[in-house]
C-alpha positions in Angstrom: -7.8 45.4 5.9 -3.9 45.0 5.1 -2.4 43.6 2.1 -0.4 40.0 1.5 0.6 39.9 -2.1 2.2 42.1 -4.4 -0.4 42.9 -7.4 1.3 41.1 -9.7 1.6 37.8 -8.3 -1.7 38.2 -7.0 -3.4 38.2 -10.7 -0.9 35.3 -11.7 -2.6 33.6 -8.2 -6.1 34.0 -9.9 -5.5 31.7 -12.5 -4.9 28.2 -11.5 -4.9 24.9 -13.3 -3.1 22.9 -10.8 -2.0 24.4 -6.9 -0.1 22.9 -4.6 -1.8 23.1 -1.7 0.4 23.7 0.8 1.5 26.8 -0.7 -1.9 28.2 -0.8 -2.1 27.6 2.4 1.1 29.1 3.6 1.2 32.4 0.4 -2.3 31.9 -1.2 -4.1 34.4 1.1 -3.9 38.0 -0.3 -5.8 40.4 2.4 -5.8 40.0 6.2 -9.1 40.8 7.4 -11.0 41.8 10.3 -14.2 39.9 12.1 -15.8 38.3 8.9 -13.0 37.0 6.9 -14.9 36.4 3.4 -11.8 36.1 1.1 -10.0 33.0 4.3 -12.8 31.6 3.4 -12.6 31.9 -0.5 -8.9 30.7 0.3 -10.1 27.6 1.7 -13.2 26.6 -0.6 -9.8 27.1 -3.6 -7.5 24.6 -1.1 -10.1 21.7 -0.9 -11.2 22.1 -4.8 -7.2 21.1 -4.8 -7.4 17.5 -6.6 -3.7 15.5 -7.0 -2.1 15.5 -10.4 -0.6 12.4 -12.8 2.6 13.0 -10.7 1.8 12.0 -7.8 -0.3 9.1 -9.3 2.9 8.3 -10.5 4.9 8.5 -7.1 2.5 7.0 -5.0 1.9 3.9 -7.1 6.5 3.8 -6.8 6.1 4.1 -3.4 3.1 1.2 -3.1 5.5 -1.0 -5.4 8.1 -0.2 -2.8 7.1 -1.1 0.4 3.5 -3.4 0.1 3.8 -7.2 1.0 8.1 -7.0 1.7 9.6 -9.0 4.4 11.4 -6.0 6.0 8.0 -3.8 6.1 4.1 -3.3 7.3 1.6 -1.8 5.9 -1.8 -0.5 6.9 -4.3 1.6 4.7 -7.1 3.2 6.9 -10.1 5.5 5.6 -10.2 8.7 8.3 -13.9 7.8 9.9 -15.1 11.7 9.3 -12.5 14.4 9.3 -9.4 14.8 10.2 -7.3 17.7 11.8 -2.8 17.4 11.5 -0.8 20.1 10.8 -2.4 23.1 12.6 0.0 25.2 13.8 0.9 25.1 9.6 -1.2 27.5 8.0 1.2 30.2 7.9 -1.5 33.4 6.9 -4.4 30.9 7.0 -3.6 29.9 11.0 -4.5 26.7 10.5 -3.6 24.7 7.7 -2.5 21.1 7.1 -0.1 18.9 6.7 0.7 18.6 3.4 3.4 16.3 1.3 6.8 19.1 0.6 7.3 17.9 -3.1 3.0 16.5 -4.2 1.2 19.2 -1.8 -0.7 16.4 -0.7 -2.0 15.6 2.8 0.4 13.8 4.6 0.4 12.7 8.1 4.1 12.9 9.6 5.6 9.4 10.8 7.1 11.7 13.8 3.3 12.2 14.7 2.4 8.4 14.6 5.9 7.1 16.7 4.4 9.5 19.1 1.0 8.5 19.5 1.6 4.8 19.1 3.8 5.1 21.7 1.4 7.3 24.1 -0.8 4.0 23.2 1.1 1.4 23.6 2.3 2.8 27.1 -1.5 3.2 28.0 -0.9 -0.5 27.5 1.4 -1.0 29.0 1.7 1.1 32.1 0.8 -0.1 36.3 -2.4 0.3 37.7 -3.3 0.4 41.5 -5.9 -1.6 43.2 -8.3 -0.3 40.8 -7.4 -1.1 37.7 -6.4 2.9 37.1 -3.6 3.7 35.1 -0.2 5.2 37.6 0.7 8.2 36.7 4.1 9.7 38.2 4.2 13.5 39.4 5.7 14.6 36.1 2.3 13.3 34.6 4.5 10.2 32.5 2.9 6.8 32.4 4.0 4.7 34.7 5.1 1.3 32.8 5.4 -1.9 33.8 8.8 -2.9 34.2 8.9 -6.3 31.8 7.5 -4.0 29.5 9.7 -1.0 28.5 12.0 -3.6 26.9 9.9 -3.9 24.6 9.2 0.0 23.6 12.8 1.0 24.1 12.7 -1.2 20.8 9.8 -0.4 19.3 10.5 3.6 19.9 14.0 4.1 21.5 14.8 5.2 24.8 14.0 9.5 26.1 17.0 9.1 28.6 20.4 10.7 28.0 21.5 7.5 28.8 25.5 6.6 26.2 23.4 3.2 25.5 20.6 5.1 24.3 19.0 5.1 20.6 16.4 5.8 18.1 14.7 2.7 18.1 14.8 -0.7 16.1 11.6 0.9 13.5 11.0 3.4 10.8 8.0 5.1 11.3 7.5 6.0 7.9 5.3 9.7 7.0 1.7 8.1 6.2 0.4 9.0 2.0 -2.7 9.6 1.3 -4.2 7.5 -1.3 -6.0 9.0 -4.3 -9.2 7.3 -5.6 -8.8 6.1 -9.2 -10.6 4.1 -11.5 -10.5 0.8 -12.3 -8.0 1.5 -15.6 -6.2 3.4 -13.1 -6.9 6.8 -14.2 -7.9 9.8 -10.9 -11.3 9.6 -10.5 -13.6 12.9 -10.4 -14.5 13.0 -6.5 -10.7 13.8 -5.8 -10.7 16.3 -3.5 -8.7 15.4 -0.6 -9.6 18.7 1.6 -12.3 19.8 3.3 -13.5 23.6 4.6 -14.3 23.2 8.2 -15.6 25.0 11.5 -14.2 25.1 14.4 -16.6 27.6 16.9 -14.8 29.0 20.3 -17.9 29.3 22.6 -15.5 30.4 25.1 -12.8 32.6 23.7 -11.7 35.0 26.6 -11.8 32.1 29.7 -9.1 30.4 26.9 -7.1 33.6 26.6 -6.9 34.0 30.1 -9.5 37.3 30.2 -11.4 35.2 32.6 -11.4 32.6 35.3 -14.5 31.2 33.9 -16.0 30.2 31.0 -19.4 31.7 31.1 -21.6 31.5 28.5 -22.0 35.3 27.9 -19.5 35.8 24.8 -21.0 35.3 21.7 -19.5 31.9 20.1 -16.5 32.8 17.4 -16.8 30.9 14.1 -13.0 30.0 13.2 -12.8 28.4 10.1 -10.0 25.5 9.4 -9.3 22.9 6.6 -9.6 19.5 7.5 -9.0 16.2 5.8 -10.6 13.2 4.5 -10.5 10.2 2.4 -7.8 7.5 3.5 -4.0 7.1 4.3 -1.5 4.0 3.5 0.6 3.7 6.9 3.9 1.7 6.1 6.5 0.6 9.1 10.5 -0.5 8.2 12.3 -2.7 10.4 13.0 -6.5 11.8 9.3 -8.8 10.5 8.7 -10.1 13.6 8.5 -6.8 15.4 6.9 -4.7 12.8 4.4 -7.2 13.0 3.6 -6.5 16.3 3.9 -2.6 15.4 1.8 -2.9 13.2 -1.0 -4.4 15.3 -0.3 -1.6 18.0 -0.9 1.4 15.6 -4.3 -0.5 13.6 -5.8 -0.1 17.5 -4.4 3.5 18.2 -6.1 4.1 14.7 -9.3 3.0 15.7 -9.3 3.6 19.2 -7.7 6.2 20.2 -7.0 8.3 16.8 -3.9 10.3 15.2 -3.9 14.6 15.2 -6.5 17.1 17.4 -9.6 17.9 18.5 -9.9 13.9 19.0 -11.9 14.9 22.0 -14.6 16.2 19.4 -14.7 12.8 17.5 -11.5 14.3 15.4 -9.0 11.8 13.5 -10.1 8.2 14.2 -9.8 5.8 11.2 -12.0 2.6 9.8 -10.6 -0.5 7.4 -10.7 1.4 4.3 -10.6 -0.6 0.2 -8.5 2.4 -1.1 -5.8 -0.1 -2.0 -7.8 -2.6 -4.1 -7.7 -1.0 -7.3 -4.3 -0.2 -7.2 -3.0 -3.9 -6.1 -4.9 -5.3 -8.6 -2.8 -3.6 -10.9 0.7 -4.2 -9.2 -0.1 -8.1 -9.2 -1.2 -7.6 -12.5 2.0 -5.7 -13.3 3.8 -8.5 -12.0 2.3 -11.1 -13.7 3.5 -9.1 -16.6 7.0 -9.1 -15.5 7.5 -12.4 -14.5 5.6 -13.8 -18.5 8.6 -11.4 -19.7 11.2 -12.9 -17.5 9.9 -16.5 -18.2 9.4 -16.0 -21.9 13.2 -15.2 -21.9 14.4 -17.7 -19.5 12.5 -19.8 -22.1 14.1 -18.5 -25.5 17.6 -19.3 -23.7 17.0 -22.6 -23.6 15.7 -23.4 -26.9 18.6 -21.2 -28.7 20.2 -24.7 -29.0 17.7 -26.4 -29.6 16.9 -27.8 -32.9 13.4 -26.8 -34.4 11.5 -30.3 -34.1 12.7 -30.1 -29.5 11.9 -26.2 -29.6 8.3 -27.3 -29.9 9.2 -30.8 -27.4 10.9 -28.3 -24.7 7.5 -25.9 -25.1 5.4 -28.9 -25.1 7.2 -29.4 -21.6 6.8 -26.0 -20.2 3.0 -25.2 -21.3 2.0 -28.7 -19.6 4.0 -27.4 -16.2 1.7 -24.3 -16.6 -1.3 -27.1 -16.0 -3.2 -28.6 -12.9 -1.3 -31.8 -12.1 -4.8 -32.2 -10.6 -6.6 -32.1 -13.5 -5.1 -34.2 -15.2 -2.2 -36.2 -13.1 -4.3 -40.5 -13.8 -7.2 -38.9 -16.3 -6.4 -40.7 -19.2 -9.7 -40.3 -20.3 -9.5 -36.8 -21.0 -5.2 -36.2 -21.2 -4.7 -31.8 -21.0 -4.1 -29.9 -24.3 -2.0 -27.8 -24.7 -1.1 -24.4 -27.7 1.9 -24.0 -29.5 2.3 -21.0 -31.8 -1.7 -21.3 -32.6 -1.6 -25.3 -33.1 -3.4 -27.5 -30.1 -1.6 -30.4 -28.7 -1.7 -33.1 -26.5 0.3 -36.7 -25.8 -1.5 -38.3 -28.7 -0.8 -35.6 -31.7 2.0 -34.9 -30.6 3.6 -38.8 -30.1 1.9 -38.9 -34.1 4.4 -35.4 -35.1 7.5 -37.4 -33.2 6.4 -40.4 -34.9 6.8 -39.0 -38.3 10.3 -37.1 -38.2 13.3 -38.4 -39.2 15.5 -37.2 -37.0 16.4 -39.7 -34.4 17.8 -37.2 -31.9 14.7 -35.2 -32.1 12.5 -38.3 -31.8 15.0 -39.3 -28.9 14.9 -36.5 -27.3 11.3 -36.6 -26.9 11.1 -39.6 -25.5 13.3 -38.5 -22.7 11.7 -35.0 -22.2 7.8 -35.7 -22.5 6.6 -39.3 -23.2 8.6 -41.8 -20.7 8.8 -39.2 -17.6 5.4 -38.0 -17.8 3.2 -40.6 -19.9 3.0 -42.6 -16.3 1.2 -39.6 -14.8 -1.3 -39.4 -16.7 -2.1 -42.7 -17.3 -2.1 -43.1 -13.4 0.6 -46.2 -14.1 3.8 -47.6 -15.6 3.3 -47.6 -19.7 3.9 -51.6 -20.1 0.3 -51.7 -17.8 -1.9 -49.6 -20.6 -2.1 -52.0 -24.0 -2.5 -48.5 -26.5 0.5 -46.8 -25.3 2.6 -49.3 -24.8 1.7 -50.5 -28.6 3.2 -46.7 -29.1 6.1 -46.0 -27.4 7.7 -49.5 -27.8 8.6 -49.9 -30.7 10.3 -46.2 -31.1 11.6 -46.8 -27.7 13.5 -50.2 -30.3 14.1 -48.5 -33.3 16.3 -45.7 -30.9 17.9 -48.0 -28.7 15.8 -47.3 -26.1 15.0 -50.8 -24.6 
């Protein structure tokens, strides 16, 4: 047994209110054991209990707001169908580990890994085939791609040649973020554990180590404790609008049909459709609606700044009227629209009675020109002159103000 950690550090790591899973994988093991490894198992159990904190939720919300539903971004949310192994070689003293975000310690999938996996999928999709419909391979094992499809791969993923015109591709394949689980009011839920302990049993260790030439069933199986990832991921591709849409389709197909990470032949790393973003998107829409409302309110305040109090009422009536569905009130004089201004209900008739009682002719003229003359025909479904009641109301006021 080998001691890997100083006593004072060991005591400090025994009391953790929160933890960075990546640091635990790299530095958390304090003793190296031979044979059965209960200390390693205890550390893996600790890592599996790590949950996202409010800082990660804030960062994820910021990234989502910056990328979702933007013309130059294509995004995909996908759920791991089982478990995912990614970053096994990053385990440190644990031998194997999982890829984590450097700052927040939550699982992530490197953009370079995503790009490579999608490229591999696309190369097989665009491969040349023989008379038996089998994919053709070069001597070095590389897939031979159809000549007319090579420019597409160059745009999506870049060129591999040493040519002076080589490029890195026209798209940015961002790291995929793990999606935290939240409640309807955007609080972290209790069921929020991205890491999970996993055991991969090696049945032919000496064969894989090159000691035996054949994989014989004469060895004892060797259980290997590892860390896997569960849950949902948010993928993001940035670039030209048309190309990112095409790349998104390739990404979705790859996640469903080919998978990501290690041990795909054993069923790891495949993805299905995810609904984990639903509460985030609802919250995002609410925030955007609130921001839009604030902007509209500021615009209204600026517009009525130089209007009289009476004119402000008319202006606000027109603003609220514009929010109504035209199909709900155009041509429906029997059910005129009602709007609320400063806690009072106003329809065309109620507003007209108020306007009729004003002493200021400029205010009355403003009301006729801004609301009644342009909007009343929409309600009536015809000219004001064809409606007896409104004709008898409007014409005398027009004559008084010299608008005939």
